[in-house]
C-alpha positions in Angstrom: 31.2 -33.1 -32.0 34.4 -34.5 -33.4 35.2 -31.1 -35.0 34.8 -29.3 -31.7 37.0 -31.9 -29.9 39.7 -31.5 -32.7 39.7 -27.7 -32.5 39.9 -27.7 -28.7 42.8 -30.2 -28.7 44.6 -28.4 -31.5 44.2 -25.1 -29.7 45.3 -26.6 -26.4 48.4 -28.2 -27.9 49.6 -25.1 -29.7 48.9 -22.8 -26.8 50.7 -25.1 -24.4 53.6 -25.1 -26.9 53.6 -21.3 -26.8 53.9 -21.5 -23.0 50.3 -20.5 -22.4 49.8 -22.8 -19.4 51.9 -20.5 -17.3 49.4 -17.7 -17.5 46.6 -17.1 -15.1 43.2 -18.2 -16.4 45.0 -20.3 -19.1 42.1 -22.7 -19.3 39.5 -20.0 -19.9 41.8 -18.3 -22.5 42.3 -21.6 -24.3 38.5 -22.1 -24.5 38.0 -18.5 -25.7 40.6 -19.2 -28.5 38.9 -22.5 -29.4 35.6 -20.6 -29.6 37.2 -18.0 -31.8 38.6 -20.6 -34.2 35.3 -22.4 -34.4 33.5 -19.1 -35.2 36.0 -18.3 -37.9 35.4 -21.8 -39.4 31.7 -21.1 -39.4 32.4 -17.8 -41.1 34.1 -19.2 -44.2 32.1 -19.2 -47.4 29.4 -21.8 -47.6 31.2 -23.9 -50.1 34.3 -24.2 -47.8 32.6 -24.7 -44.5 32.0 -28.5 -44.8 35.4 -29.2 -46.4 37.2 -27.4 -43.6 35.3 -29.4 -41.0 36.0 -32.6 -42.8 39.7 -31.8 -43.2 39.9 -31.1 -39.4 38.2 -34.4 -38.5 40.5 -36.3 -41.0 43.4 -34.6 -39.2 42.0 -35.8 -35.9 41.5 -39.4 -37.0 44.7 -39.7 -39.0 46.5 -40.0 -35.7 44.8 -43.3 -35.2 47.0 -44.7 -38.0 50.1 -43.6 -36.2 49.4 -43.5 -32.5 46.3 -45.7 -32.2 44.1 -42.9 -30.9 42.5 -39.8 -32.3 44.5 -36.6 -32.0 42.2 -35.2 -29.3 43.0 -38.2 -27.1 46.7 -38.1 -27.4 49.2 -36.8 -24.8 50.7 -33.4 -25.5 54.0 -34.6 -26.8 52.3 -36.9 -29.4 49.9 -34.1 -30.4 52.9 -31.8 -31.1 54.6 -34.6 -33.2 51.4 -35.1 -35.1 51.1 -31.4 -35.8 54.7 -31.2 -37.0 54.2 -34.3 -39.2 51.3 -32.5 -41.0 53.1 -29.1 -41.0 56.2 -30.7 -42.7 54.3 -33.1 -44.9 55.0 -33.4 -48.6 51.3 -33.1 -49.2 50.4 -29.5 -49.7 46.8 -29.8 -48.4 48.1 -31.1 -45.1 50.6 -28.2 -44.8 48.0 -25.7 -45.7 45.5 -27.0 -43.2 48.0 -26.7 -40.4 49.0 -23.2 -41.5 45.3 -22.2 -41.5 44.6 -23.5 -38.0 47.9 -22.3 -36.6 47.2 -18.8 -37.9 43.7 -18.7 -36.4 45.0 -20.0 -33.1 47.8 -17.5 -32.9 45.5 -14.6 -33.8 43.0 -15.8 -31.1 45.7 -16.4 -28.6 47.4 -13.0 -28.9 44.0 -11.3 -28.9 43.3 -13.0 -25.5 46.8 -12.5 -24.1 47.1 -8.9 -25.2 43.6 -7.4 -25.3 43.3 -3.9 -26.6 41.9 -1.3 -24.2 38.6 0.2 -25.2 38.2 3.9 -24.7 
């Protein structure tokens, strides 16, 4: 459950940062992107699946040390600050985790925003 809450909050924060709330059906698109990210995390090799989920939950609860609440319960501005702190961290695993999730979220977001037409 914590993993799903983390992915939903991370997706929401990054999509809002991209200006996604101005689009019609923004909420359903954010949920579709969250589902995409979760499915991609389920699709990683078996030996990486649990570490990716643990890392995401650690990201979520690391916000408690700084802001007093888990990432998924923070207001948008503090969520963005927490993302930036991990993205710009001196610790490579933190940077890599953010790049991983940002890439998946951007791929999912642009797939939702600009769907390809099927013949």
